[in-house]
C-alpha positions in Angstrom: 80.5 -4.2 -115.7 77.0 -3.0 -115.0 75.9 0.6 -115.8 75.6 1.3 -112.1 79.1 0.0 -111.5 80.4 2.1 -114.3 78.6 5.1 -112.9 80.2 4.6 -109.5 83.6 4.3 -111.0 83.1 7.4 -113.2 82.0 9.7 -110.4 84.9 10.7 -108.2 83.9 13.5 -105.9 86.9 15.8 -105.3 86.6 18.6 -102.8 90.1 19.8 -102.8 89.7 23.2 -103.0 82.5 23.0 -99.5 69.5 32.8 -92.8 69.0 35.6 -91.2 66.8 38.3 -92.8 68.6 41.3 -91.5 70.9 43.5 -93.5 74.2 43.4 -91.8 77.9 43.8 -92.7 80.6 41.7 -91.1 84.2 42.7 -91.0 87.4 40.5 -91.1 90.3 42.4 -89.5 93.9 42.0 -90.5 96.3 42.2 -87.6 99.1 43.2 -89.8 98.7 45.6 -92.7 102.2 45.1 -93.9 103.1 42.8 -96.7 104.2 40.0 -94.4 104.3 37.3 -97.0 106.7 39.3 -99.2 104.3 39.3 -102.2 105.9 41.1 -105.1 103.4 43.9 -105.5 104.1 46.7 -107.9 104.3 50.3 -106.6 100.9 51.0 -108.2 99.4 47.9 -106.5 100.9 48.9 -103.1 99.4 52.4 -103.5 96.0 51.0 -104.4 96.0 48.7 -101.4 96.9 51.7 -99.1 94.1 53.7 -100.6 91.5 50.9 -100.3 92.1 49.3 -96.9 88.6 47.8 -96.7 86.7 46.1 -99.5 83.1 45.0 -99.7 82.5 41.3 -100.6 79.3 39.3 -101.2 78.0 36.7 -98.7 75.2 34.4 -99.8 73.0 33.1 -97.0 72.0 29.7 -98.3 74.8 28.0 -100.3 76.3 25.9 -97.6 79.0 24.6 -97.1 80.6 27.0 -99.6 79.0 30.4 -98.8 76.4 30.9 -96.2 75.5 32.5 -92.8 76.1 30.5 -89.6 75.4 31.9 -86.1 74.9 35.4 -87.6 78.3 35.4 -89.3 79.6 34.6 -92.8 80.7 31.0 -93.1 81.9 28.4 -95.6 84.8 27.3 -97.7 84.8 30.5 -99.8 84.6 32.8 -96.8 87.6 31.2 -95.1 89.5 31.2 -98.4 88.8 34.8 -99.2 89.7 35.8 -95.6 93.1 34.0 -96.0 93.8 35.6 -99.4 93.0 39.1 -98.2 95.0 38.6 -95.0 98.0 37.8 -97.2 97.4 41.0 -99.1 96.9 43.2 -96.1 93.2 44.1 -96.7 90.0 44.1 -94.6 86.8 42.6 -95.9 83.3 43.8 -95.1 80.8 41.1 -96.0 77.4 42.1 -97.3 74.4 39.7 -97.1 70.6 39.8 -96.9 70.4 39.6 -100.7 69.5 36.9 -103.1 72.2 35.5 -105.4 70.8 37.3 -108.4 70.8 40.6 -106.4 74.4 40.0 -105.4 75.4 39.5 -109.0 73.6 42.8 -109.9 75.5 44.5 -107.1 78.8 43.3 -108.6 77.6 44.6 -112.0 76.7 48.0 -110.5 80.0 48.3 -108.6 78.2 48.2 -105.2 80.6 45.4 -104.0 84.3 45.1 -104.8 84.5 41.3 -104.8 82.1 38.6 -105.6 83.2 35.0 -104.8 81.8 31.5 -105.2 80.9 32.5 -108.8 81.1 30.5 -112.0 81.7 32.0 -115.4 79.3 32.4 -118.3 79.2 34.7 -121.3 76.7 37.2 -119.7 78.9 37.6 -116.6 82.0 37.9 -118.7 80.6 41.2 -120.1 81.1 43.0 -116.7 83.4 40.8 -114.6 87.1 39.9 -114.5 88.0 36.6 -112.8 91.0 35.2 -110.9 92.1 31.7 -111.7 89.6 29.1 -110.3 90.1 28.2 -106.6 87.7 25.4 -106.4 86.6 22.7 -108.9 83.2 21.1 -108.0 82.0 18.5 -110.5 78.3 18.9 -111.5 76.4 15.6 -111.3 72.9 14.6 -111.8 70.8 13.7 -108.7 67.8 11.4 -109.0 65.7 9.0 -107.0 67.3 5.9 -105.8 66.0 3.6 -108.5 66.2 6.0 -111.4 67.8 5.1 -114.7 71.4 6.3 -114.9 72.4 9.3 -117.1 75.5 8.6 -119.2 74.9 11.2 -122.0 72.7 14.1 -122.9 70.3 11.8 -124.7 69.4 10.2 -121.4 68.0 13.5 -120.3 65.3 13.5 -123.0 61.8 12.9 -121.5 62.8 13.8 -118.0 61.8 16.9 -116.0 64.9 18.7 -114.9 65.1 21.1 -112.0 67.4 24.1 -112.2 68.1 27.1 -109.9 67.1 30.5 -111.3 70.0 32.8 -112.0 72.8 30.3 -111.6 75.5 29.7 -114.3 74.6 26.0 -114.2 70.9 26.6 -114.8 71.6 29.2 -117.5 74.0 26.8 -119.2 71.5 23.9 -119.4 68.7 26.1 -120.7 70.9 27.6 -123.4 72.6 24.3 -124.4 69.5 22.0 -124.3 66.5 24.3 -125.0 64.5 21.2 -126.2 64.5 19.7 -122.7 61.8 20.2 -120.0 63.0 22.5 -117.2 61.4 23.7 -114.0 63.1 26.6 -112.2 63.4 26.9 -108.4 64.7 29.7 -106.2 67.3 27.5 -104.4 69.0 24.2 -104.4 67.1 23.1 -101.3 63.7 23.7 -103.0 64.9 21.8 -106.1 66.0 18.8 -104.0 62.7 18.7 -102.0 60.9 18.8 -105.4 63.1 15.8 -106.5 62.4 13.9 -103.3 58.6 14.4 -103.8 58.7 13.4 -107.4 57.9 16.8 -108.9 61.0 16.6 -111.0 63.1 13.7 -112.3 66.6 15.1 -112.3 68.5 17.9 -110.5 72.0 18.9 -111.8 74.0 20.2 -108.9 77.3 20.5 -107.0 78.0 17.5 -104.8 79.1 19.3 -101.6 76.1 21.6 -101.7 73.6 18.9 -102.3 75.2 16.5 -99.8 75.1 19.3 -97.1 71.4 20.1 -97.8 70.4 16.4 -97.8 72.2 15.6 -94.6 70.8 18.6 -92.8 67.2 18.0 -94.0 67.0 14.2 -93.7 66.5 13.6 -97.4 67.4 10.0 -97.8 65.9 8.9 -101.1 68.2 10.7 -103.6 71.4 9.4 -105.2 73.9 10.5 -107.9 72.7 9.0 -111.1 75.1 10.4 -113.7 77.6 13.0 -114.8 78.3 14.6 -118.2 81.9 14.8 -119.4 83.6 18.0 -118.2 84.0 19.2 -121.8 80.2 19.3 -122.1 79.7 21.8 -119.3 82.2 24.6 -120.1 83.5 26.4 -117.0 80.4 26.2 -114.8 81.9 23.5 -112.6 84.7 25.9 -111.5 84.5 28.6 -108.9 86.3 32.0 -109.0 86.8 35.3 -107.3 85.7 38.2 -109.5 85.7 42.0 -109.6 84.2 44.5 -111.9 85.8 44.7 -115.3 86.6 48.4 -114.7 88.9 47.4 -111.8 91.7 45.3 -113.3 94.3 46.2 -110.7 92.2 44.4 -108.0 92.1 41.2 -109.9 95.9 41.2 -110.2 96.2 41.9 -106.5 93.8 39.0 -105.6 95.7 36.7 -107.9 98.9 37.4 -106.1 97.2 36.8 -102.8 95.9 33.5 -104.0 99.4 32.4 -105.1 100.7 33.2 -101.6 98.3 30.6 -100.0 100.3 27.5 -99.3 99.1 24.0 -100.1 98.9 23.2 -96.3 96.7 26.3 -95.7 94.4 25.4 -98.6 94.1 21.7 -97.4 93.2 22.8 -93.9 90.2 24.8 -95.2 89.2 22.0 -97.4 89.3 19.4 -94.6 87.3 21.7 -92.3 84.4 22.0 -94.7 84.5 18.4 -95.8 83.9 17.3 -92.2 80.9 19.7 -91.9 78.8 17.2 -93.9 80.8 14.0 -93.9 80.0 11.9 -90.9 82.2 8.9 -91.9 85.5 10.4 -90.5 87.1 8.6 -87.6 87.0 10.3 -84.3 89.0 9.8 -81.1 87.7 9.6 -77.6 89.5 11.0 -74.6 90.7 8.7 -71.8 88.0 10.1 -69.5 85.3 9.3 -72.1 86.7 5.8 -72.6 86.6 5.2 -68.9 83.0 6.4 -68.7 82.0 4.0 -71.4 83.7 1.1 -69.7 81.6 1.9 -66.5 78.4 2.3 -68.4 78.1 -0.7 -70.7 74.3 -0.4 -71.1 72.7 3.0 -72.0 68.9 3.4 -71.9 67.4 5.4 -74.7 63.8 6.5 -75.2 62.1 6.0 -78.6 58.7 7.0 -79.9 56.8 4.5 -82.1 55.1 7.1 -84.3 57.8 9.3 -85.7 59.6 7.5 -88.6 62.1 8.0 -90.0 63.3 10.0 -86.9 62.6 7.2 -84.5 61.5 3.6 -85.3 60.7 0.8 -82.9 61.4 -2.7 -84.0 60.9 -6.1 -82.4 64.2 -7.3 -83.8 66.7 -6.4 -81.0 70.4 -7.3 -80.9 71.2 -10.8 -79.4 71.6 -9.6 -75.9 68.5 -7.4 -75.9 70.2 -4.1 -75.5 69.3 -1.2 -77.8 72.6 0.5 -77.8 75.9 -1.3 -77.2 79.5 -0.3 -77.1 81.5 -2.3 -79.7 
């Protein structure tokens, strides 16, 4: 088996659980403040919830499809998941954004927010945060140009320029674990991926759903997955948690119970929703009216400009019947 074939068989992407510069807080209301799911809270936990009906949570604006802002509102897998967990508990969430990721982490350190989500663990964060069990496992893979040599082990990284995102657990892990390698830091995953596409770096270690989302939305076509280190080589930075300040252990216990109340069906619904956000291969169904319209319009005329590749390209090689767009 070739190295590329081995690589494809190795990398199995599992998403089981996937910009607006104004400071604004968004609220998620709970219709029923009672413990409708019969969660077994202690008397102390019930009192704490009653005394803290609304909690502040982070909202990053550029980590789609996990945690971002869409149409002026918090969006993403983690937002939907946290909303569901806190609804089970009977709490309201006020989302705070207009801050960088590093600033949000500092707000969690300084107790300016109650919950930080979409966060990975490292030793520095462990000094001031408590974590729930992980709610999302996102393998970290290496992205490179289409014809780049595959990365099968850490020795394959030697001699390559590696892009990392400042302040992320993943970036901090690679710098600490492989200080001899050549790193260039970027402020965001999108900047790192553009740098990779323009040959400013050779490798970008990143989460598959985030990178796929960015590439699909920004027409980046020349980047592939070229490798993945074994999970035991990357610690816990491929897992995503809810976290609270270490001085508030009761809240972490409450959140954990809320997570346990989320059913497999509810979790799968959120997962499917955010997979389809960047996956265009899913089947779709047309209505009877749409099928009838297509049967009456077998030829559709489309304009195309000759000077805007790769958005529009004219070719002298047309389908056999000469039409540009045909219904199968």
